[in-house]
N, C-alpha and C positions, 0 to 999 in steps of 0.2 A: 300234173296235167294242167295246161293253161286254159282254165274254164271259169268264167264268172257268171253267177246267176243274177240276171237282171230282174227276173220275177221268180215266183216259186216254180214255174214250169219252163222258162225260157232262159237258156244260157248262151253266152257269147264268148268266143275265145280263138286261140290259135290252132295250128295244125296238130293232128293226131299222130300221123307219120308211121306208127308201128303198133304191133299187136299188144304190147304191154300197156301203152297209153290207151288203146281202144278198150282194154279190159278195165282200166280205171274209169273211162267214160261209162261203160256198162254198169259198173258198181255204183256210179253216181245216180243210176236210175234212168239214164237217157234211153229213150226208145226210138227216137227219130233224129236224123242229122240233116242239116242243109250244109253241104260242103261247097263253099263259095270259091275255093282255090282252083285255079287252072293247073296248078303244079302237081296235084295228086288226087286220085279218086279213092275214097275211103271204103267203097262198097265191099271189096273182098275182105278187108279187115273187120268189117261190121257183121258180116254174115254169120260167123260162129256165135254171135251174141244175140242174134235175132233183131238187130237194130236196122231200121229202114233208112236208107240213105238216098237223098236227092242230090246228085252232083250237078250243081249249077255253076259250071266252070266259067269264071270271069277273071279277066286280066286286071291287075291293079295298075292300070296305065294312066290314071287321071284323065280319062276320056269319058264323055257322057255315056251312060248306060241306058239301053232301050227299055221301055216299060215292060216288055215281055220277060226280061230277066227277073223283075220284081214280081210280076203276076204269077209266074210259075212257082217261085219260092213261096209267095204268100198262099197260093192255092194249096201247096203241099203242107205248109205249116198249119193252116186253118183246118184242113182235114185231119191232121195228126192231133191237134189240140181239141178237136171235137170228141175225141175218144177219152174215156175216163182213164186216169192214171198215167197218161203219157207225159213225157218230158222231151223237149226239143233243144238240141245244141246246134247253134249256128256258128260256123267257124270259117276262117280263111287261113292263110299261112301264119300271120302274126296276130290276128284279132284286133287290128288297128283301123283298117279302112273298109274292106269288103263285107266282113261279117257284121260290123255295126251298121253299115248302110242297109243291109237286108233286115236286121233287127228293127231299124227305124221304120222301114216300109211296113213290116209286120205290125209293130205296135200302133202305127197310124191307121192301119187297116182294122185294128181292134178298137178304134175310136179314140185313141190318144191324140192330142194335138202334137204337131211337129215339135214345138218347143218343149213340151213336157216330156215327150219320148226322148229327145236328145239329152235333156237334163238328167233323166233317169239313167240312161245308158252311160253317160259320162260320169255320173256320181258313183255308179257301181263299178265302172271300169275306166279309171282315169287315163289309161294309155290311149284311149280312143281319140282318133283325129278325124273329125267330120270334114273332109275336103269339100269345098264349095261346089265343085262340079258333081260330086256324088249326091250332095243334099239337093241340088237342082234336079238331078235325075230322079230322085225319090219324089220330089214335088211334082214333076211332070207325070210320073206314074200315078200319083194320088189324084191329080187333076183328071187324067184320062179315066181312071177308075170311077170317079164321081160322075163324070159325064156319061159313062156307060150305064151306071146305075140310074141316073136321071132318065136316060133314054129308055131303059127297061120299064121304069115306072110309067112314063108317058105312053109307051107302047101298050102296056097292060090296060091303061085307062081308055085308050082308043079302041081296044079290041072288045070292049064290053058290048053285048048285044043291045040293039036299040028297040 
């Protein structure tokens, strides 16, 4: 099974495709999957193992990706990682573009710098290719996320009774 652990609880890799590979994923302790491939939905393969799948179908077309692609995946991942004993597998077809792109967005949402997150993912999984358009898409997501957070903080400050 093409799966590389980039942290103790987050793995990145290629497609699962069949029941035998899903069984290997389950034996590795994976409890949650972000499936970034448009080609195949893992949900039915994962059900017998009790693995929760978020199918975030994205085309590997080297076009900018909207922030909501990352927001949905990061929300799913953070909720999963908030639970004790969970492990997350982020994958696409080959584990070269889309899955690393989502892992980058997740690690940066967990307070990693973009550079440190990219270096970690590339060091653990050398086949990764961070296409410029995808990195810019992650940067756009992170900027929007930061602006939303700043807006919430400001709104909370203004709503204080006088």
